[in-house]
Steps between C-alpha positions, in 0.01 A plus 500: 500500500267496205368205307362480151366230276670521163356371176621163382798540269438318175806361327338251269685264737772562752792726409802325357829481688640740238225754579567459873872557436429823311277628781760407763766684298276808493462484880874467560588783263239733653619416852861573403399834343296597808759373747241289681533148636250218451401197706239226480285288729352201320271216585326337202771614258771334709777744406419542130473880529838523667639253248374709208660812646833337579523351151562854373868600475567785742212410730740473794511882502135523605354163603538453876355150512184304543317307769320185388232480765311194385428392858266695729767487771747686275243765410457561872853454641706655220267751334297594807154419366269521800355177638161671514505517119643153440263334747183677385313268259352791304852637440790258535811480285306571180379852578579861434593552864754217486642630169555851636664373818722270293610795284564718804690214666716441195586870479596492868704178514672561165542876550345553156344821370239305304367156584241289326317204649303216343266265684232283345374168376682373191328161498413247401368456856482728800191697416294630789145638517506831313862442395514281189819383332652802328424743785815703561552802725791737446647755738722787393701712742675811380545874538127551438398263783378140503200362318362169382332372186299190427531322165328185386679292240402197296717217380706224653742545791789611280284750311356650821849541641636664181205741493567583865867574426390727214269700726755518785767636266245745359418630847867564570533673162204725584651585839826595326321730251 
């Protein structure tokens, strides 16, 4: 597992739903061409990544499904995130370790070649010391291994979530390249 802190993506605002649809279409088409399946594990995005992917005609050829793991208990019981990570105050559900285990768990339970995970604080509340609103960790599992990335977004809850979907779809696209 490797973790990196990525630069903040500047959109001049959150991406539009049309832009998200174009990126999701790119992911689906690349997955079809490569013959690889895709799955998701989502917390703060609540299924929006999976929803973007499944809005694309033909996505049923490659999208295995998604796990909305909003609750800590689901992260642990369904995706296999270790209690030691979830219970550790310096880590918890909003951490690179949780994101990588969510991605690995989604790949396992969905039998997907590539899985992306999203866990963070969309706001307006929920911030923790060192984890302000807009803190989002991503995990990506694929043929090249599993890694995590931290992004920090600005904006309201909807904007943070749309930016997170954009990054998640981008990570899958990169893994398909």
